[in-house]
C-alpha positions in Angstrom: -48.7 -26.4 23.1 -45.3 -25.1 21.9 -42.7 -24.5 24.6 -41.9 -21.0 25.4 -38.6 -19.7 24.0 -35.8 -19.2 26.5 -33.4 -16.3 26.4 -30.0 -15.9 28.1 -29.8 -13.5 31.0 -27.9 -10.2 30.7 -24.8 -11.6 32.4 -24.5 -14.6 30.0 -25.1 -12.4 27.0 -22.4 -10.0 28.0 -19.9 -12.8 28.5 -20.7 -14.3 25.0 -20.3 -11.0 23.3 -17.0 -10.4 25.1 -15.7 -13.9 24.0 -16.7 -13.3 20.4 -15.0 -9.9 20.5 -11.8 -11.4 21.9 -11.7 -14.2 19.2 -12.4 -11.7 16.4 -9.6 -9.4 17.7 -7.1 -12.3 17.8 -8.0 -13.4 14.2 -7.6 -9.8 13.0 -4.2 -9.6 14.7 -3.0 -12.8 13.1 -4.1 -11.6 9.7 -2.3 -8.4 10.1 0.9 -10.1 11.4 1.2 -12.8 8.7 1.9 -10.5 5.7 4.3 -8.5 7.9 6.3 -11.7 8.8 6.3 -12.8 5.2 7.6 -9.4 4.2 10.5 -9.6 6.7 11.3 -13.2 5.6 9.9 -14.3 2.3 11.2 -17.9 2.8 10.3 -18.6 6.4 11.4 -21.8 8.2 9.0 -22.3 11.0 7.9 -25.4 12.9 6.9 -28.4 10.9 8.2 -26.9 7.6 11.6 -28.3 8.5 10.2 -31.8 8.2 8.7 -31.3 4.8 10.9 -32.8 2.0 9.9 -30.0 -0.5 11.2 -27.0 1.5 13.8 -25.0 -0.4 17.5 -24.8 0.6 18.3 -22.6 3.6 19.8 -19.2 2.6 23.3 -20.2 3.7 25.5 -21.5 0.8 25.9 -25.3 0.2 28.0 -27.3 -2.3 25.5 -26.5 -5.1 26.5 -22.9 -4.9 30.2 -23.7 -5.6 30.9 -22.7 -9.3 33.9 -25.1 -9.2 31.8 -28.2 -8.5 30.8 -30.1 -11.6 28.6 -33.0 -12.5 31.0 -34.2 -15.2 33.5 -37.0 -14.9 36.1 -34.6 -16.4 36.8 -33.0 -13.0 37.3 -34.5 -9.5 35.1 -33.7 -6.5 36.9 -33.2 -3.2 35.5 -33.5 0.4 32.3 -35.0 -0.9 31.6 -36.8 2.5 31.7 -33.4 4.3 29.7 -31.7 1.6 27.0 -34.3 1.7 26.9 -34.5 5.5 26.4 -30.7 5.7 23.6 -30.8 3.2 21.8 -33.6 5.1 22.0 -31.6 8.3 20.3 -28.7 6.6 17.5 -31.1 5.3 16.6 -33.1 8.4 13.5 -34.6 6.7 15.7 -36.2 4.0 18.5 -37.1 6.5 16.0 -39.4 8.3 16.4 -42.9 6.9 19.1 -41.8 4.5 21.4 -44.7 5.5 19.2 -47.2 3.7 17.9 -44.9 0.9 18.5 -46.3 -2.7 18.3 -44.6 -6.0 18.0 -47.0 -8.9 19.4 -45.9 -12.3 18.9 -47.5 -15.7 18.7 -46.3 -19.2 19.0 -46.9 -22.9 20.1 -45.1 -26.1 18.3 -42.0 -27.3 17.6 -43.1 -30.8 14.9 -45.7 -31.9 15.9 -49.3 -31.7 17.0 -51.2 -34.9 15.4 -54.4 -33.7 11.7 -54.2 -34.8 10.6 -55.2 -31.3 13.4 -53.5 -29.5 11.5 -50.4 -28.3 8.7 -52.6 -27.0 11.1 -54.8 -25.1 12.8 -51.7 -23.6 9.4 -50.4 -22.5 8.6 -53.6 -20.8 12.1 -53.8 -19.2 11.6 -50.3 -17.9 8.1 -51.2 -16.5 9.7 -54.1 -14.7 12.1 -51.8 -12.9 9.4 -49.3 -12.2 7.2 -52.0 -10.6 10.1 -53.2 -8.4 10.9 -49.6 -7.3 7.3 -48.8 -6.6 6.8 -51.9 -4.4 9.9 -51.1 -2.3 9.7 -47.3 -2.3 12.9 -46.6 -4.3 13.4 -43.6 -6.6 14.1 -44.5 -10.2 16.1 -42.4 -12.7 15.9 -43.5 -16.4 18.5 -41.9 -18.6 18.8 -42.0 -22.4 21.4 -39.3 -23.0 25.2 -39.6 -23.2 26.3 -37.3 -20.4 29.9 -37.4 -21.8 30.4 -37.2 -25.6 33.1 -39.9 -25.6 31.7 -42.2 -22.9 29.3 -44.3 -24.8 28.2 -47.9 -24.9 29.0 -49.7 -21.6 31.0 -46.7 -20.5 28.0 -44.4 -20.5 26.9 -45.6 -17.0 29.8 -44.0 -15.2 29.0 -40.3 -16.0 25.3 -41.0 -15.1 26.2 -42.6 -11.8 28.6 -39.8 -11.0 26.0 -37.1 -11.8 23.3 -38.9 -9.8 25.5 -38.9 -6.7 25.6 -35.1 -6.8 22.0 -34.7 -7.8 20.8 -37.1 -5.0 22.8 -36.4 -1.8 19.8 -37.8 0.2 20.6 -41.3 -1.3 23.1 -43.5 0.5 23.3 -46.0 -2.4 23.2 -45.6 -6.2 22.1 -48.9 -7.8 23.0 -49.2 -11.5 20.9 -51.9 -13.4 21.5 -52.5 -17.1 18.5 -52.1 -19.4 18.7 -55.9 -20.3 18.5 -57.0 -16.6 15.1 -58.1 -15.2 14.0 -58.1 -11.6 12.6 -61.7 -11.4 12.0 -61.8 -7.6 9.9 -58.8 -6.9 9.8 -59.5 -3.1 13.5 -59.8 -2.5 15.3 -56.8 -1.0 19.0 -56.1 -0.9 20.6 -57.2 2.4 22.2 -53.8 3.1 23.4 -54.8 6.6 25.7 -57.3 4.8 27.4 -54.4 3.0 27.8 -52.0 5.9 31.7 -52.2 5.7 31.8 -51.9 1.9 31.3 -49.2 -0.7 30.7 -51.3 -3.8 28.7 -54.5 -4.4 29.0 -56.4 -7.6 28.3 -60.0 -8.6 31.5 -61.9 -8.8 33.9 -64.5 -7.4 36.9 -63.6 -5.2 39.1 -66.4 -6.5 38.6 -65.3 -10.1 39.2 -61.6 -9.3 42.1 -61.8 -6.9 43.7 -65.2 -7.6 44.9 -67.1 -10.7 47.2 -64.2 -11.5 48.5 -65.9 -14.6 45.1 -66.9 -15.9 42.8 -63.9 -15.3 39.3 -63.9 -16.8 37.4 -60.8 -17.7 34.2 -62.6 -16.5 35.4 -62.7 -12.9 32.6 -60.3 -12.1 29.7 -58.6 -14.0 29.6 -54.8 -14.0 26.1 -54.6 -15.6 24.5 -54.5 -12.1 26.3 -52.8 -9.2 25.5 -51.0 -6.0 27.8 -48.1 -5.0 27.8 -46.0 -1.9 27.4 -42.2 -2.3 30.7 -41.3 -0.8 34.2 -39.8 -1.6 35.6 -43.3 -2.1 33.1 -44.0 -4.8 33.9 -40.6 -6.4 37.5 -41.5 -6.5 36.9 -44.9 -7.9 34.7 -43.6 -10.7 37.4 -41.0 -11.6 40.1 -43.6 -12.0 37.7 -46.1 -13.6 36.6 -43.6 -16.2 40.2 -42.6 -16.9 40.7 -46.1 -18.5 37.7 -45.4 -20.8 37.4 -43.7 -24.2 37.8 -40.1 -22.8 41.4 -41.0 -21.9 44.3 -40.2 -24.2 45.7 -43.6 -23.1 42.6 -45.5 -24.1 44.3 -47.7 -26.6 47.3 -48.3 -24.3 44.9 -49.5 -21.6 43.3 -51.8 -24.2 46.7 -53.5 -24.7 47.3 -53.8 -21.0 43.9 -55.4 -20.4 44.2 -57.8 -23.3 47.6 -58.9 -22.0 46.1 -59.4 -18.5 42.9 -61.2 -19.6 43.7 -63.8 -22.2 40.0 -64.5 -22.8 39.0 -60.9 -23.5 37.4 -61.0 -27.0 38.1 -57.5 -28.2 41.1 -55.2 -28.0 39.7 -51.9 -26.6 39.0 -51.4 -22.8 35.6 -52.2 -21.4 34.2 -51.2 -18.0 34.2 -54.8 -16.7 37.8 -55.8 -17.2 38.9 -52.4 -16.2 37.1 -52.7 -12.8 38.7 -56.2 -12.2 42.1 -54.7 -13.0 41.7 -51.9 -10.5 40.4 -54.3 -7.8 43.3 -56.8 -7.9 46.1 -54.3 -8.7 45.2 -52.2 -5.7 43.3 -54.5 -3.4 43.9 -52.4 -0.2 42.3 -49.3 -1.7 39.6 -50.7 -4.0 39.3 -54.4 -3.4 38.9 -54.4 0.4 35.9 -52.1 0.1 34.3 -54.1 -2.6 31.8 -56.9 -1.9 31.8 -59.7 -4.5 28.3 -61.1 -4.1 27.7 -64.7 -5.1 25.5 -66.1 -2.3 22.3 -65.1 -4.2 21.5 -64.0 -7.7 22.5 -60.3 -7.3 22.5 -60.8 -11.1 22.5 -64.1 -12.9 23.3 -65.2 -16.4 20.0 -65.8 -18.1 20.8 -69.1 -19.9 20.8 -71.0 -16.6 18.1 -69.1 -14.8 15.2 -69.1 -17.3 15.1 -72.9 -17.2 14.2 -72.7 -13.5 11.1 -70.5 -13.7 8.4 -73.2 -14.1 9.8 -75.4 -11.3 10.3 -72.4 -9.0 6.7 -71.3 -9.6 5.4 -74.8 -8.7 7.5 -74.9 -5.5 6.2 -71.5 -4.4 2.6 -72.6 -5.1 3.2 -75.7 -3.0 4.2 -73.5 0.0 1.2 -71.3 -0.5 -1.2 -74.2 -0.5 -0.1 -75.2 2.9 0.2 -71.7 4.3 -3.0 -69.7 4.3 -1.4 -66.4 5.5 0.8 -66.3 2.4 -2.1 -66.5 0.0 -4.2 -64.0 1.8 -5.2 -61.1 -0.5 -3.6 -57.8 0.5 -2.8 -54.3 -0.8 0.3 -53.9 -2.8 1.7 -51.5 -0.2 1.9 -54.4 2.3 3.9 -56.6 -0.1 7.1 -56.2 1.9 5.4 -57.3 5.1 4.1 -60.5 3.5 7.5 -61.1 1.8 9.1 -61.1 5.3 6.5 -63.6 6.4 7.5 -65.9 3.6 11.2 -66.1 4.5 10.9 -68.7 7.3 8.8 -71.0 5.1 11.4 -70.8 2.4 14.1 -71.6 4.8 12.2 -74.6 6.2 11.6 -75.8 2.7 15.3 -75.8 2.0 15.2 -72.7 -0.3 18.8 -71.6 0.2 20.5 -69.2 -2.2 20.8 -70.6 -5.6 18.7 -73.7 -4.7 15.2 -73.1 -5.9 14.7 -69.6 -4.7 13.4 -67.2 -7.4 16.4 -65.6 -9.1 16.6 -62.0 -8.0 17.9 -60.5 -11.2 18.1 -62.3 -14.5 20.6 -60.6 -16.8 20.3 -61.1 -20.5 23.9 -60.6 -21.3 24.7 -60.9 -25.0 21.1 -60.5 -26.2 21.2 -56.8 -27.2 17.4 -56.3 -27.3 17.6 -52.8 -28.8 20.0 -53.3 -31.8 19.1 -57.0 -32.2 22.7 -58.0 -32.7 22.7 -60.8 -30.2 25.4 -63.3 -29.7 25.4 -65.7 -32.6 25.4 -68.6 -30.1 21.8 -67.9 -29.4 19.6 -69.3 -32.1 16.7 -67.5 -33.8 14.3 -65.7 -31.4 15.7 -67.4 -28.3 16.7 -64.1 -26.7 13.4 -62.3 -27.3 11.3 -65.3 -26.2 13.2 -65.7 -23.0 13.1 -62.0 -22.2 9.3 -62.2 -22.5 9.2 -65.2 -20.2 11.3 -63.5 -17.6 9.2 -60.3 -17.8 5.9 -62.3 -17.5 7.3 -64.4 -14.7 8.1 -61.2 -12.8 4.8 -59.5 -13.8 2.8 -62.4 -12.4 4.1 -61.5 -9.0 2.9 -57.9 -9.5 -0.5 -58.8 -11.2 -1.3 -61.1 -8.3 -1.9 -58.0 -6.1 -4.4 -56.8 -8.7 -6.2 -60.2 -8.9 -4.8 -61.5 -12.2 -2.1 -63.7 -13.6 -0.5 -64.5 -17.0 -1.3 -68.3 -17.5 1.2 -68.5 -20.4 4.6 -66.9 -19.9 5.0 -66.5 -23.6 1.8 -64.6 -24.0 2.0 -61.2 -22.3 -1.5 -60.1 -23.5 -3.4 -63.0 -22.0 -4.4 -62.7 -18.3 -6.8 -64.7 -16.2 -8.6 -63.7 -13.0 -7.4 -65.4 -9.8 -10.1 -67.2 -7.7 -10.5 -66.3 -4.1 -8.0 -68.0 -1.7 -5.7 -69.0 -4.6 -4.0 -71.4 -4.6 -5.9 -73.3 -1.9 
C-alpha cells in the first residue's frame, strides 16, 4: 500500500514562502544595482580583480602616458627605477614574484635564409628556446625586425633589449640569447641569488677583461648571451654601448680605438663584444663592478669543445639514473623543476662539478652562421650543421623523455623510439 503523502503545516509553508520572497528580492536588487555601478564606473576595480594579471591600467597616469618617453635607443630614459616601481605598485599581481621574473629574447633576420637548410635550423633553434622557457615558466619574445635602421647584425640586439625593458616592467631580468645558441641542459636554472649585487651577467674571464692591459683580447667575454637587470643602470649602459655602434657619427673612430686596443680583433669596425669589454675596463667602478663575469658553469660555451662531451655525459647521467629510482620515475613535464632539484645532490656526490661532466647549459655555435651559411672556413664541410643537429637532439631528448620517447641517433631528428617503463633500470 502506497504511503500517504505528507504536507507541510501552515506555519512551515508561510516561512518557506517568506524565505523565497526574501531571496528573490535580494537577487532583483543586485541585478538592478550592477548596471548602475557599471554606469558610474565603467572600469571598476573591486576585490579580487586587483590580483588578476589582465586588469587594465588604473585611470591615473603612468610612464606609458608620457609622450616624451620612447622605446628607441636614440633617446635616453630617466628615473626608470622610480617609473617601474610605481607601475608595479599599481599592478600588485605582477609585482608578486617580480624579483625573479625573466624575459628571454632571441631573434633572427626578417628575410629568408640563404643557406638551404637555414630556415629549418632557425625553426629548431627557436623550438629549443621555447621548450626551455615553457619548462621553467619564462616569457619568450622572438624578434625578426631591426628596431633601429642603422643597428643591424650583432648590434641589433641592443634596440630590442632596450624596447623590451620598457614593454615588460614586470620582468626583473632581460635575457638575450643569440639565435645560434642552444639550451643543452634543459633542467638547469640560472642561480639568480649569485647575481643579486650585479646588473649584468655575461660569460667571461676577469683576468682577460681587466688585466693584461697591453695585450687585450676581444674574446675576453662573449656578448652573444647575456642577462641584464631591468633598471636605470642598464638603460644607461645600453645608451653608451649603443653610442659606439653604427648609429654613432663616431662609428669609424671607435673602430680605430678598438683595433688599437685589441690587437687580435679581426675586422676594423666596432662590434658589440669588444665595445662592451672596452667600457668595462675603462670605467670599472661604474660598469665593471656591477658586471658578473660568469665562468664557473657553461653560461654559454664554445661549441667545438662541448659537442664532444654529449655522448659521455649522457652515459654518466644514465648511470646515476640506474642507481636512483626516484630520478627515473615518470612524471608530468610541469614537475620537471622539482625532479631537477632532486638530481643535484646526486650530481654533487658523483663529482659533477661545473665544467666537469655536467651537461653544458648553453652550447653557442659561434662562427657557424646557420642562416646565411657563411661559416668560419676553419670548420670543414657540414661540420657546423651536423653538430647543431646533434646539440638540438641532445637537448630534445631531455624534453621528449617527459612524453615517453627519445632520439636514439643524435644525427637523425626524425627517428624516435618509445621508452620502456622504468627506463633506464
